[in-house]
C-alpha atoms as an extended CHARMM CRD file, in Angstrom:
* protein
*
       290  EXT
         1         1  UNK       CA              0.2010000000       -0.0910000000       -0.2360000000  PROA      1               0.0000000000
         2         2  UNK       CA              1.3660000000        3.3290000000       -0.8770000000  PROA      2               0.0000000000
         3         3  UNK       CA              1.5120000000        6.2750000000        1.3960000000  PROA      3               0.0000000000
         4         4  UNK       CA              2.5080000000       10.3570000000        0.8530000000  PROA      4               0.0000000000
         5         5  UNK       CA              5.7580000000       11.4210000000        2.0460000000  PROA      5               0.0000000000
         6         6  UNK       CA              7.1380000000       14.6000000000        2.0020000000  PROA      6               0.0000000000
         7         7  UNK       CA              9.8880000000       14.7860000000       -1.1770000000  PROA      7               0.0000000000
         8         8  UNK       CA             12.4700000000       16.3060000000        1.6190000000  PROA      8               0.0000000000
         9         9  UNK       CA             11.9430000000       13.2170000000        4.1320000000  PROA      9               0.0000000000
        10        10  UNK       CA             13.3680000000       10.9220000000        1.3940000000  PROA      10              0.0000000000
        11        11  UNK       CA             17.1800000000       10.1300000000        1.6190000000  PROA      11              0.0000000000
        12        12  UNK       CA             19.1930000000        9.5230000000       -1.4580000000  PROA      12              0.0000000000
        13        13  UNK       CA             22.1600000000        7.4210000000       -0.6630000000  PROA      13              0.0000000000
        14        14  UNK       CA             25.4730000000        7.6260000000       -2.1020000000  PROA      14              0.0000000000
        15        15  UNK       CA             26.8220000000        5.9040000000       -5.5210000000  PROA      15              0.0000000000
        16        16  UNK       CA             23.4870000000        5.7560000000       -6.8850000000  PROA      16              0.0000000000
        17        17  UNK       CA             23.3080000000        6.1580000000      -10.9750000000  PROA      17              0.0000000000
        18        18  UNK       CA             23.9760000000        9.4000000000      -12.5310000000  PROA      18              0.0000000000
        19        19  UNK       CA             20.4950000000       11.0450000000      -13.4600000000  PROA      19              0.0000000000
        20        20  UNK       CA             19.5040000000       11.8250000000      -16.9970000000  PROA      20              0.0000000000
        21        21  UNK       CA             17.9740000000       14.9940000000      -17.2760000000  PROA      21              0.0000000000
        22        22  UNK       CA             16.1610000000       14.3780000000      -20.6160000000  PROA      22              0.0000000000
        23        23  UNK       CA             14.6750000000       11.5370000000      -18.7950000000  PROA      23              0.0000000000
        24        24  UNK       CA             13.8630000000       13.6450000000      -15.6300000000  PROA      24              0.0000000000
        25        25  UNK       CA             11.8920000000       16.3880000000      -17.9100000000  PROA      25              0.0000000000
        26        26  UNK       CA             10.2140000000       13.2110000000      -19.8840000000  PROA      26              0.0000000000
        27        27  UNK       CA              8.6790000000       12.1750000000      -17.1800000000  PROA      27              0.0000000000
        28        28  UNK       CA              7.8420000000       15.4240000000      -15.4640000000  PROA      28              0.0000000000
        29        29  UNK       CA              5.8350000000       16.3040000000      -18.6910000000  PROA      29              0.0000000000
        30        30  UNK       CA              4.0110000000       12.8730000000      -18.5200000000  PROA      30              0.0000000000
        31        31  UNK       CA              3.3580000000       12.9400000000      -14.5950000000  PROA      31              0.0000000000
        32        32  UNK       CA              2.0810000000       16.6650000000      -14.8770000000  PROA      32              0.0000000000
        33        33  UNK       CA             -0.8210000000       15.2120000000      -17.4260000000  PROA      33              0.0000000000
        34        34  UNK       CA             -1.4090000000       11.9830000000      -16.4970000000  PROA      34              0.0000000000
        35        35  UNK       CA             -0.1550000000       11.9310000000      -12.5310000000  PROA      35              0.0000000000
        36        36  UNK       CA              2.4250000000        9.4690000000      -10.9450000000  PROA      36              0.0000000000
        37        37  UNK       CA              1.0740000000        5.9570000000      -12.1760000000  PROA      37              0.0000000000
        38        38  UNK       CA              4.0570000000        3.9270000000      -10.3370000000  PROA      38              0.0000000000
        39        39  UNK       CA              4.7850000000        4.8490000000       -6.7400000000  PROA      39              0.0000000000
        40        40  UNK       CA              8.5130000000        4.9710000000       -5.5670000000  PROA      40              0.0000000000
        41        41  UNK       CA              9.6000000000        2.4930000000       -3.2410000000  PROA      41              0.0000000000
        42        42  UNK       CA             11.5410000000        3.2160000000        0.3110000000  PROA      42              0.0000000000
        43        43  UNK       CA             12.4000000000        1.4570000000        3.4790000000  PROA      43              0.0000000000
        44        44  UNK       CA             11.0850000000        2.1610000000        6.3140000000  PROA      44              0.0000000000
        45        45  UNK       CA             12.5150000000        5.6910000000        7.9830000000  PROA      45              0.0000000000
        46        46  UNK       CA             15.2680000000        5.8130000000        9.8550000000  PROA      46              0.0000000000
        47        47  UNK       CA             16.1160000000        7.4590000000       13.4620000000  PROA      47              0.0000000000
        48        48  UNK       CA             16.0370000000       10.7970000000       11.9090000000  PROA      48              0.0000000000
        49        49  UNK       CA             13.0980000000       10.1590000000       10.1490000000  PROA      49              0.0000000000
        50        50  UNK       CA             14.1580000000        9.5610000000        6.4930000000  PROA      50              0.0000000000
        51        51  UNK       CA             13.0010000000        6.9840000000        4.0130000000  PROA      51              0.0000000000
        52        52  UNK       CA             16.0870000000        5.7980000000        2.2380000000  PROA      52              0.0000000000
        53        53  UNK       CA             15.2990000000        5.2260000000       -1.4910000000  PROA      53              0.0000000000
        54        54  UNK       CA             15.1490000000        2.1060000000       -3.1370000000  PROA      54              0.0000000000
        55        55  UNK       CA             13.7560000000        2.6660000000       -6.6870000000  PROA      55              0.0000000000
        56        56  UNK       CA             12.3190000000        5.6550000000       -8.6780000000  PROA      56              0.0000000000
        57        57  UNK       CA             14.8680000000        8.3390000000       -8.8540000000  PROA      57              0.0000000000
        58        58  UNK       CA             14.0500000000        9.8070000000      -12.0090000000  PROA      58              0.0000000000
        59        59  UNK       CA             10.2450000000        9.7800000000      -10.6600000000  PROA      59              0.0000000000
        60        60  UNK       CA             10.9450000000       11.8750000000       -7.5650000000  PROA      60              0.0000000000
        61        61  UNK       CA             13.2600000000       14.1730000000       -9.5970000000  PROA      61              0.0000000000
        62        62  UNK       CA             10.3510000000       14.7120000000      -11.8040000000  PROA      62              0.0000000000
        63        63  UNK       CA              8.0150000000       15.3900000000       -8.7600000000  PROA      63              0.0000000000
        64        64  UNK       CA             10.6240000000       17.8340000000       -7.5730000000  PROA      64              0.0000000000
        65        65  UNK       CA             10.9320000000       19.9530000000      -10.9220000000  PROA      65              0.0000000000
        66        66  UNK       CA              6.9480000000       20.0640000000      -11.0960000000  PROA      66              0.0000000000
        67        67  UNK       CA              7.1610000000       21.4190000000       -7.4090000000  PROA      67              0.0000000000
        68        68  UNK       CA              5.0110000000       18.8570000000       -5.5710000000  PROA      68              0.0000000000
        69        69  UNK       CA              5.8620000000       18.6350000000       -1.8970000000  PROA      69              0.0000000000
        70        70  UNK       CA              4.7580000000       15.1500000000       -1.7330000000  PROA      70              0.0000000000
        71        71  UNK       CA              5.0990000000       12.0990000000       -3.6970000000  PROA      71              0.0000000000
        72        72  UNK       CA              3.2990000000        8.5380000000       -3.4380000000  PROA      72              0.0000000000
        73        73  UNK       CA              6.0620000000        5.9080000000       -2.0720000000  PROA      73              0.0000000000
        74        74  UNK       CA              5.4100000000        1.9430000000       -1.2170000000  PROA      74              0.0000000000
        75        75  UNK       CA              7.4110000000        1.0550000000        1.7490000000  PROA      75              0.0000000000
        76        76  UNK       CA              9.4030000000       -2.2570000000        1.5460000000  PROA      76              0.0000000000
        77        77  UNK       CA             10.1020000000       -3.7620000000        5.1490000000  PROA      77              0.0000000000
        78        78  UNK       CA             12.4010000000       -6.8590000000        3.6830000000  PROA      78              0.0000000000
        79        79  UNK       CA             15.7110000000       -4.8610000000        3.3010000000  PROA      79              0.0000000000
        80        80  UNK       CA             17.1140000000       -7.6630000000        1.0090000000  PROA      80              0.0000000000
        81        81  UNK       CA             13.7660000000       -7.6970000000       -1.0400000000  PROA      81              0.0000000000
        82        82  UNK       CA             14.5540000000       -3.8970000000       -1.1300000000  PROA      82              0.0000000000
        83        83  UNK       CA             17.8660000000       -4.5040000000       -2.4460000000  PROA      83              0.0000000000
        84        84  UNK       CA             17.3550000000       -6.9720000000       -4.9180000000  PROA      84              0.0000000000
        85        85  UNK       CA             14.4570000000       -4.8610000000       -6.3450000000  PROA      85              0.0000000000
        86        86  UNK       CA             17.0120000000       -2.0960000000       -6.6760000000  PROA      86              0.0000000000
        87        87  UNK       CA             19.1780000000       -3.8070000000       -8.6940000000  PROA      87              0.0000000000
        88        88  UNK       CA             16.4330000000       -5.4200000000      -10.6820000000  PROA      88              0.0000000000
        89        89  UNK       CA             16.0100000000       -1.6380000000      -11.8090000000  PROA      89              0.0000000000
        90        90  UNK       CA             19.4310000000       -1.2180000000      -12.4740000000  PROA      90              0.0000000000
        91        91  UNK       CA             19.8600000000       -4.1460000000      -14.7900000000  PROA      91              0.0000000000
        92        92  UNK       CA             17.2770000000       -2.6580000000      -16.6930000000  PROA      92              0.0000000000
        93        93  UNK       CA             19.2770000000        0.0500000000      -18.0320000000  PROA      93              0.0000000000
        94        94  UNK       CA             20.7880000000       -0.0720000000      -21.6410000000  PROA      94              0.0000000000
        95        95  UNK       CA             23.7910000000        1.4680000000      -21.0170000000  PROA      95              0.0000000000
        96        96  UNK       CA             25.5430000000       -0.3850000000      -18.5310000000  PROA      96              0.0000000000
        97        97  UNK       CA             29.1630000000       -1.5800000000      -19.0970000000  PROA      97              0.0000000000
        98        98  UNK       CA             29.9660000000       -5.5000000000      -18.6190000000  PROA      98              0.0000000000
        99        99  UNK       CA             31.7260000000       -4.9550000000      -15.3690000000  PROA      99              0.0000000000
       100       100  UNK       CA             28.8870000000       -2.9540000000      -13.8310000000  PROA      100             0.0000000000
       101       101  UNK       CA             26.6410000000       -5.6100000000      -15.2090000000  PROA      101             0.0000000000
       102       102  UNK       CA             28.7600000000       -8.2250000000      -13.6150000000  PROA      102             0.0000000000
       103       103  UNK       CA             28.7790000000       -6.7150000000       -9.8680000000  PROA      103             0.0000000000
       104       104  UNK       CA             25.2640000000       -5.8910000000       -9.9700000000  PROA      104             0.0000000000
       105       105  UNK       CA             24.4280000000       -9.7160000000      -10.6520000000  PROA      105             0.0000000000
       106       106  UNK       CA             26.8040000000      -10.7190000000       -8.5870000000  PROA      106             0.0000000000
       107       107  UNK       CA             25.2940000000       -8.7960000000       -5.3470000000  PROA      107             0.0000000000
       108       108  UNK       CA             22.3100000000      -10.1360000000       -6.9730000000  PROA      108             0.0000000000
       109       109  UNK       CA             23.3440000000      -13.6670000000       -6.2870000000  PROA      109             0.0000000000
       110       110  UNK       CA             25.1050000000      -12.9550000000       -2.9300000000  PROA      110             0.0000000000
       111       111  UNK       CA             21.8130000000      -11.4990000000       -2.0670000000  PROA      111             0.0000000000
       112       112  UNK       CA             19.6890000000      -14.3980000000       -3.4460000000  PROA      112             0.0000000000
       113       113  UNK       CA             21.8710000000      -16.8220000000       -1.1190000000  PROA      113             0.0000000000
       114       114  UNK       CA             21.0150000000      -14.4750000000        2.1630000000  PROA      114             0.0000000000
       115       115  UNK       CA             17.3800000000      -14.6780000000        1.3370000000  PROA      115             0.0000000000
       116       116  UNK       CA             17.3330000000      -18.4440000000        0.9460000000  PROA      116             0.0000000000
       117       117  UNK       CA             19.0530000000      -19.3800000000        3.8800000000  PROA      117             0.0000000000
       118       118  UNK       CA             17.3550000000      -16.6830000000        6.0450000000  PROA      118             0.0000000000
       119       119  UNK       CA             13.8560000000      -18.7220000000        4.6080000000  PROA      119             0.0000000000
       120       120  UNK       CA             15.0960000000      -21.6090000000        5.5330000000  PROA      120             0.0000000000
       121       121  UNK       CA             16.2080000000      -20.7060000000        9.0510000000  PROA      121             0.0000000000
       122       122  UNK       CA             12.8890000000      -18.9040000000        9.5300000000  PROA      122             0.0000000000
       123       123  UNK       CA             10.9550000000      -22.2630000000        8.1940000000  PROA      123             0.0000000000
       124       124  UNK       CA             12.9250000000      -24.0880000000       10.6390000000  PROA      124             0.0000000000
       125       125  UNK       CA             12.3610000000      -21.8140000000       13.9070000000  PROA      125             0.0000000000
       126       126  UNK       CA              8.7510000000      -21.7980000000       12.7740000000  PROA      126             0.0000000000
       127       127  UNK       CA              8.0980000000      -25.4300000000       12.5280000000  PROA      127             0.0000000000
       128       128  UNK       CA              7.0750000000      -25.0790000000        9.5030000000  PROA      128             0.0000000000
       129       129  UNK       CA              7.9930000000      -27.5480000000        6.7840000000  PROA      129             0.0000000000
       130       130  UNK       CA             11.0460000000      -26.5080000000        4.6270000000  PROA      130             0.0000000000
       131       131  UNK       CA             10.6820000000      -25.7220000000        0.7300000000  PROA      131             0.0000000000
       132       132  UNK       CA              9.6850000000      -28.7120000000       -1.1110000000  PROA      132             0.0000000000
       133       133  UNK       CA             12.7390000000      -29.9250000000       -3.0410000000  PROA      133             0.0000000000
       134       134  UNK       CA             12.4250000000      -30.7620000000       -6.7610000000  PROA      134             0.0000000000
       135       135  UNK       CA             11.2630000000      -34.3160000000       -7.3210000000  PROA      135             0.0000000000
       136       136  UNK       CA             13.9000000000      -36.8260000000       -9.2040000000  PROA      136             0.0000000000
       137       137  UNK       CA             14.0110000000      -36.6050000000      -12.5460000000  PROA      137             0.0000000000
       138       138  UNK       CA             13.8680000000      -39.7700000000      -14.7720000000  PROA      138             0.0000000000
       139       139  UNK       CA             17.2620000000      -39.7700000000      -16.0820000000  PROA      139             0.0000000000
       140       140  UNK       CA             18.7170000000      -39.1620000000      -12.4130000000  PROA      140             0.0000000000
       141       141  UNK       CA             17.7000000000      -42.9770000000      -11.2910000000  PROA      141             0.0000000000
       142       142  UNK       CA             15.7160000000      -41.9290000000       -8.6920000000  PROA      142             0.0000000000
       143       143  UNK       CA             18.1750000000      -39.1950000000       -7.0030000000  PROA      143             0.0000000000
       144       144  UNK       CA             17.1070000000      -36.5490000000       -5.5860000000  PROA      144             0.0000000000
       145       145  UNK       CA             17.8950000000      -33.1580000000       -7.8730000000  PROA      145             0.0000000000
       146       146  UNK       CA             20.5780000000      -30.5030000000       -6.6860000000  PROA      146             0.0000000000
       147       147  UNK       CA             20.0570000000      -28.5540000000       -3.8550000000  PROA      147             0.0000000000
       148       148  UNK       CA             19.2180000000      -25.0100000000       -5.1650000000  PROA      148             0.0000000000
       149       149  UNK       CA             22.3740000000      -22.5390000000       -4.2880000000  PROA      149             0.0000000000
       150       150  UNK       CA             22.1590000000      -18.4110000000       -4.6990000000  PROA      150             0.0000000000
       151       151  UNK       CA             23.8360000000      -18.9410000000       -7.8600000000  PROA      151             0.0000000000
       152       152  UNK       CA             21.5570000000      -21.1100000000       -9.6830000000  PROA      152             0.0000000000
       153       153  UNK       CA             18.4370000000      -19.3270000000       -8.0990000000  PROA      153             0.0000000000
       154       154  UNK       CA             19.7370000000      -16.1900000000       -9.7120000000  PROA      154             0.0000000000
       155       155  UNK       CA             20.2330000000      -17.4860000000      -12.8850000000  PROA      155             0.0000000000
       156       156  UNK       CA             16.7030000000      -18.7850000000      -12.7890000000  PROA      156             0.0000000000
       157       157  UNK       CA             15.4140000000      -15.1940000000      -11.5970000000  PROA      157             0.0000000000
       158       158  UNK       CA             17.3320000000      -13.2250000000      -14.2570000000  PROA      158             0.0000000000
       159       159  UNK       CA             17.1340000000      -15.6890000000      -17.0850000000  PROA      159             0.0000000000
       160       160  UNK       CA             20.6810000000      -16.4840000000      -17.7230000000  PROA      160             0.0000000000
       161       161  UNK       CA             23.0610000000      -19.4630000000      -17.2970000000  PROA      161             0.0000000000
       162       162  UNK       CA             24.4030000000      -20.4010000000      -14.6830000000  PROA      162             0.0000000000
       163       163  UNK       CA             28.0280000000      -20.2210000000      -16.1740000000  PROA      163             0.0000000000
       164       164  UNK       CA             27.0250000000      -16.4730000000      -16.9310000000  PROA      164             0.0000000000
       165       165  UNK       CA             25.8810000000      -15.9530000000      -13.1950000000  PROA      165             0.0000000000
       166       166  UNK       CA             29.2160000000      -17.5780000000      -12.0770000000  PROA      166             0.0000000000
       167       167  UNK       CA             30.9190000000      -15.1970000000      -14.1920000000  PROA      167             0.0000000000
       168       168  UNK       CA             29.6430000000      -12.3020000000      -12.8830000000  PROA      168             0.0000000000
       169       169  UNK       CA             30.4800000000      -13.6890000000       -9.4710000000  PROA      169             0.0000000000
       170       170  UNK       CA             34.1210000000      -13.8180000000      -10.2440000000  PROA      170             0.0000000000
       171       171  UNK       CA             34.3800000000      -10.3590000000      -11.8820000000  PROA      171             0.0000000000
       172       172  UNK       CA             32.3480000000       -9.0120000000       -8.8400000000  PROA      172             0.0000000000
       173       173  UNK       CA             35.2980000000       -9.6750000000       -6.8150000000  PROA      173             0.0000000000
       174       174  UNK       CA             37.6640000000       -6.5770000000       -8.8630000000  PROA      174             0.0000000000
       175       175  UNK       CA             38.5670000000       -4.5680000000       -5.8220000000  PROA      175             0.0000000000
       176       176  UNK       CA             37.4850000000       -0.6420000000       -6.4080000000  PROA      176             0.0000000000
       177       177  UNK       CA             41.1290000000        0.2510000000       -7.6040000000  PROA      177             0.0000000000
       178       178  UNK       CA             41.2340000000       -2.3140000000      -10.4060000000  PROA      178             0.0000000000
       179       179  UNK       CA             37.1780000000       -1.4520000000      -11.1640000000  PROA      179             0.0000000000
       180       180  UNK       CA             38.7910000000        2.2920000000      -11.7580000000  PROA      180             0.0000000000
       181       181  UNK       CA             41.6850000000        1.4430000000      -13.4470000000  PROA      181             0.0000000000
       182       182  UNK       CA             39.6820000000       -1.1100000000      -16.0470000000  PROA      182             0.0000000000
       183       183  UNK       CA             37.2500000000        2.0190000000      -16.3850000000  PROA      183             0.0000000000
       184       184  UNK       CA             40.2570000000        4.1620000000      -17.0400000000  PROA      184             0.0000000000
       185       185  UNK       CA             41.8150000000        1.5990000000      -19.8050000000  PROA      185             0.0000000000
       186       186  UNK       CA             38.7370000000        0.9680000000      -21.5770000000  PROA      186             0.0000000000
       187       187  UNK       CA             38.5090000000       -2.5640000000      -20.5910000000  PROA      187             0.0000000000
       188       188  UNK       CA             35.2170000000       -2.3210000000      -18.6040000000  PROA      188             0.0000000000
       189       189  UNK       CA             33.6410000000       -4.1450000000      -21.4470000000  PROA      189             0.0000000000
       190       190  UNK       CA             36.1210000000       -6.8200000000      -22.1070000000  PROA      190             0.0000000000
       191       191  UNK       CA             34.4170000000       -9.7340000000      -19.9600000000  PROA      191             0.0000000000
       192       192  UNK       CA             37.4430000000      -11.9970000000      -20.6670000000  PROA      192             0.0000000000
       193       193  UNK       CA             40.1310000000       -9.3600000000      -19.2130000000  PROA      193             0.0000000000
       194       194  UNK       CA             38.0350000000       -8.5810000000      -16.3760000000  PROA      194             0.0000000000
       195       195  UNK       CA             37.7380000000      -12.1450000000      -15.1760000000  PROA      195             0.0000000000
       196       196  UNK       CA             41.2770000000      -13.0370000000      -15.7020000000  PROA      196             0.0000000000
       197       197  UNK       CA             42.2050000000      -10.0320000000      -13.6010000000  PROA      197             0.0000000000
       198       198  UNK       CA             39.7390000000      -10.5870000000      -11.1920000000  PROA      198             0.0000000000
       199       199  UNK       CA             41.3950000000      -14.1370000000      -10.4000000000  PROA      199             0.0000000000
       200       200  UNK       CA             44.2650000000      -12.4800000000       -9.4020000000  PROA      200             0.0000000000
       201       201  UNK       CA             44.8940000000      -11.4040000000       -5.4220000000  PROA      201             0.0000000000
       202       202  UNK       CA             45.0660000000       -7.7520000000       -4.3370000000  PROA      202             0.0000000000
       203       203  UNK       CA             44.3670000000       -4.8040000000       -6.1510000000  PROA      203             0.0000000000
       204       204  UNK       CA             47.9150000000       -4.4170000000       -7.3870000000  PROA      204             0.0000000000
       205       205  UNK       CA             47.8660000000       -7.6310000000       -9.1550000000  PROA      205             0.0000000000
       206       206  UNK       CA             44.5660000000       -6.9750000000      -11.0850000000  PROA      206             0.0000000000
       207       207  UNK       CA             45.2990000000       -3.6930000000      -12.1840000000  PROA      207             0.0000000000
       208       208  UNK       CA             48.7180000000       -5.0920000000      -13.5860000000  PROA      208             0.0000000000
       209       209  UNK       CA             46.6340000000       -7.7720000000      -15.2750000000  PROA      209             0.0000000000
       210       210  UNK       CA             44.6530000000       -4.9820000000      -16.8210000000  PROA      210             0.0000000000
       211       211  UNK       CA             47.4530000000       -2.6220000000      -17.5530000000  PROA      211             0.0000000000
       212       212  UNK       CA             49.0450000000       -5.2940000000      -19.5190000000  PROA      212             0.0000000000
       213       213  UNK       CA             46.0880000000       -6.4060000000      -21.3830000000  PROA      213             0.0000000000
       214       214  UNK       CA             45.4440000000       -2.6000000000      -22.2440000000  PROA      214             0.0000000000
       215       215  UNK       CA             49.2630000000       -2.5270000000      -23.9180000000  PROA      215             0.0000000000
       216       216  UNK       CA             48.6510000000       -5.9580000000      -25.6350000000  PROA      216             0.0000000000
       217       217  UNK       CA             45.5230000000       -4.2480000000      -26.8300000000  PROA      217             0.0000000000
       218       218  UNK       CA             47.4930000000       -1.1400000000      -28.2460000000  PROA      218             0.0000000000
       219       219  UNK       CA             50.2600000000       -2.8040000000      -29.7130000000  PROA      219             0.0000000000
       220       220  UNK       CA             47.8100000000       -5.2510000000      -31.5840000000  PROA      220             0.0000000000
       221       221  UNK       CA             45.7730000000       -1.7670000000      -33.0850000000  PROA      221             0.0000000000
       222       222  UNK       CA             48.9610000000       -0.3860000000      -34.1720000000  PROA      222             0.0000000000
       223       223  UNK       CA             50.5490000000       -3.3300000000      -35.7420000000  PROA      223             0.0000000000
       224       224  UNK       CA             46.9190000000       -3.5550000000      -37.9280000000  PROA      224             0.0000000000
       225       225  UNK       CA             47.2010000000        0.0220000000      -38.9690000000  PROA      225             0.0000000000
       226       226  UNK       CA             51.0450000000       -0.5380000000      -40.0370000000  PROA      226             0.0000000000
       227       227  UNK       CA             49.7420000000       -3.5310000000      -42.3040000000  PROA      227             0.0000000000
       228       228  UNK       CA             46.6490000000       -1.5340000000      -42.9520000000  PROA      228             0.0000000000
       229       229  UNK       CA             49.1140000000        1.6580000000      -44.2680000000  PROA      229             0.0000000000
       230       230  UNK       CA             51.6900000000       -0.8010000000      -46.0990000000  PROA      230             0.0000000000
       231       231  UNK       CA             48.6060000000       -2.2360000000      -47.8140000000  PROA      231             0.0000000000
       232       232  UNK       CA             47.2650000000        0.8550000000      -48.7960000000  PROA      232             0.0000000000
       233       233  UNK       CA             50.4860000000        2.3150000000      -50.2000000000  PROA      233             0.0000000000
       234       234  UNK       CA             50.7740000000       -0.6590000000      -52.5020000000  PROA      234             0.0000000000
       235       235  UNK       CA             47.5890000000       -0.8090000000      -53.8570000000  PROA      235             0.0000000000
       236       236  UNK       CA             48.3360000000        2.6580000000      -55.1550000000  PROA      236             0.0000000000
       237       237  UNK       CA             48.6890000000        2.8010000000      -58.4810000000  PROA      237             0.0000000000
       238       238  UNK       CA             52.2400000000        3.8990000000      -59.6680000000  PROA      238             0.0000000000
       239       239  UNK       CA             51.6420000000        4.0580000000      -63.8070000000  PROA      239             0.0000000000
       240       240  UNK       CA             49.2450000000        5.3220000000      -66.2220000000  PROA      240             0.0000000000
       241       241  UNK       CA             48.4270000000        2.0720000000      -67.4530000000  PROA      241             0.0000000000
       242       242  UNK       CA             47.8880000000        0.8190000000      -63.5600000000  PROA      242             0.0000000000
       243       243  UNK       CA             45.4910000000        4.2780000000      -62.9960000000  PROA      243             0.0000000000
       244       244  UNK       CA             43.7940000000        3.4230000000      -66.0710000000  PROA      244             0.0000000000
       245       245  UNK       CA             42.9980000000       -0.2060000000      -65.0190000000  PROA      245             0.0000000000
       246       246  UNK       CA             42.1570000000        0.8420000000      -61.9300000000  PROA      246             0.0000000000
       247       247  UNK       CA             39.6180000000        3.6620000000      -62.9750000000  PROA      247             0.0000000000
       248       248  UNK       CA             38.4110000000        1.0520000000      -65.7590000000  PROA      248             0.0000000000
       249       249  UNK       CA             37.3590000000       -1.5170000000      -63.3900000000  PROA      249             0.0000000000
       250       250  UNK       CA             35.4120000000        1.1910000000      -60.8650000000  PROA      250             0.0000000000
       251       251  UNK       CA             32.7800000000        1.1220000000      -64.2260000000  PROA      251             0.0000000000
       252       252  UNK       CA             30.0550000000       -0.9970000000      -64.4470000000  PROA      252             0.0000000000
       253       253  UNK       CA             29.5840000000       -3.2250000000      -67.5760000000  PROA      253             0.0000000000
       254       254  UNK       CA             27.8760000000       -0.4940000000      -70.0200000000  PROA      254             0.0000000000
       255       255  UNK       CA             30.1530000000        2.2190000000      -68.9730000000  PROA      255             0.0000000000
       256       256  UNK       CA             32.9810000000        0.1070000000      -69.6970000000  PROA      256             0.0000000000
       257       257  UNK       CA             31.7330000000       -0.9890000000      -73.1640000000  PROA      257             0.0000000000
       258       258  UNK       CA             31.4210000000        2.8450000000      -74.3520000000  PROA      258             0.0000000000
       259       259  UNK       CA             35.1970000000        3.3950000000      -73.0400000000  PROA      259             0.0000000000
       260       260  UNK       CA             35.9330000000        0.6350000000      -75.2010000000  PROA      260             0.0000000000
       261       261  UNK       CA             34.3480000000        2.1940000000      -78.4180000000  PROA      261             0.0000000000
       262       262  UNK       CA             35.8560000000        5.3330000000      -77.7000000000  PROA      262             0.0000000000
       263       263  UNK       CA             38.8860000000        3.7420000000      -77.3140000000  PROA      263             0.0000000000
       264       264  UNK       CA             38.8910000000        2.3110000000      -80.7350000000  PROA      264             0.0000000000
       265       265  UNK       CA             38.8500000000        5.6130000000      -82.2140000000  PROA      265             0.0000000000
       266       266  UNK       CA             42.2380000000        6.8970000000      -80.6560000000  PROA      266             0.0000000000
       267       267  UNK       CA             45.7550000000        5.9290000000      -80.7520000000  PROA      267             0.0000000000
       268       268  UNK       CA             46.0510000000        3.4080000000      -77.4600000000  PROA      268             0.0000000000
       269       269  UNK       CA             49.9580000000        3.6850000000      -77.1980000000  PROA      269             0.0000000000
       270       270  UNK       CA             50.2170000000        7.4270000000      -77.6010000000  PROA      270             0.0000000000
       271       271  UNK       CA             47.5770000000        7.2840000000      -74.9330000000  PROA      271             0.0000000000
       272       272  UNK       CA             49.3890000000        5.4330000000      -72.0890000000  PROA      272             0.0000000000
       273       273  UNK       CA             52.7200000000        7.3440000000      -73.3340000000  PROA      273             0.0000000000
       274       274  UNK       CA             50.5800000000       10.3690000000      -72.6200000000  PROA      274             0.0000000000
       275       275  UNK       CA             49.3610000000        8.7710000000      -68.9720000000  PROA      275             0.0000000000
       276       276  UNK       CA             52.8950000000        7.9230000000      -68.4430000000  PROA      276             0.0000000000
       277       277  UNK       CA             54.4790000000       11.4260000000      -69.0150000000  PROA      277             0.0000000000
       278       278  UNK       CA             51.6330000000       13.2800000000      -67.0310000000  PROA      278             0.0000000000
       279       279  UNK       CA             52.4110000000       10.7260000000      -64.1360000000  PROA      279             0.0000000000
       280       280  UNK       CA             56.3530000000       11.1510000000      -64.3630000000  PROA      280             0.0000000000
       281       281  UNK       CA             55.7790000000       15.0850000000      -64.4550000000  PROA      281             0.0000000000
       282       282  UNK       CA             53.6440000000       14.5970000000      -61.1900000000  PROA      282             0.0000000000
       283       283  UNK       CA             56.0680000000       12.5600000000      -59.6530000000  PROA      283             0.0000000000
       284       284  UNK       CA             59.0590000000       15.0320000000      -60.5000000000  PROA      284             0.0000000000
       285       285  UNK       CA             57.0080000000       17.8560000000      -58.9790000000  PROA      285             0.0000000000
       286       286  UNK       CA             56.6830000000       16.0740000000      -55.6800000000  PROA      286             0.0000000000
       287       287  UNK       CA             60.2660000000       15.3950000000      -55.7400000000  PROA      287             0.0000000000
       288       288  UNK       CA             60.9670000000       18.8390000000      -56.1250000000  PROA      288             0.0000000000
       289       289  UNK       CA             59.1020000000       19.5400000000      -53.3820000000  PROA      289             0.0000000000
       290       290  UNK       CA             61.1110000000       17.7170000000      -50.8860000000  PROA      290             0.0000000000
C-alpha cells in the first residue's frame, strides 16, 4: 500500500546511478499530464525520520521539478527484497557496461543466497515444513535433484545461464581500485580480461593484469594500422596503365563498353604514353617539393 511522503523526507544514498536530465524532463511532462502511475519504493524511516530510497530516483526528481511537496511511495520492510528491487531496476539500464552489469548480478546472487538461508532458518524456527525439493528426473535414477543455491536461483530469476552467473560473481570480485583502472583503460566491457584480473589476489595484481591487457590491445591496434598503411601504399597505382586499369575496373559493364568503343577511335599506345608522361611529371614535382 502506498502512502504520501514529503520529498524532503526521502534520503538518496551515495553511489547511486547518475540521473539523465532528459528522462526527468520527459517524466515530469508525463506526470504533469496523467499523474504518477507507479509509486517510488522506500525503506522504513530511520532514526532521523528519513526514508531511504530504493527505486524511483527519476520519478522523485520529476515530482521535485513539478514543485510537488509530496510523492506516493511504497514501503518495503524486507531490506534484502528492497536491494533486489533496486538491482533489478539497475539491470534494466541499457547503458551498463559488462563490469557494471556483472557487479550488479554478483550482488544479486549474494543476496539471493542470504535470502535462501534466511527463509530456511525462519521455516525451521517456525516449525513449518521447509521448501519442497524438486522431484528427481527420470534420468537421475531416482536421485534427488541438486540443492538450489544462490547462484542457480539467481540465474533462473535473471534468465541467464549458471556459467554467466558464475562469471559475474568472479568479475564482481574486482577491487574498487581495479574497477577504476578498468574504466580508465577502456576495458570495462572486456569480460575475458575482467575475469582474468579478478582471479588474481590484491588490487595491484589486478591492476597490473589490466594494464598488460591494455598494452597488448594497443600493440595489436598499432600493428594492424601499420599493416593497413603498407597495404594502402602497395595498392596505390604507380603508372598510367595501372591508374587507367583501376579506373576502368570501377565502372559498370555498360560504361566499360562505352569506354572501349571510344578507345577504338584513339591511338592506344600514344594515349598510355601520354598518361605515363603526366605521372612522371607529377612525381618530379613531388620530388622537387622535398
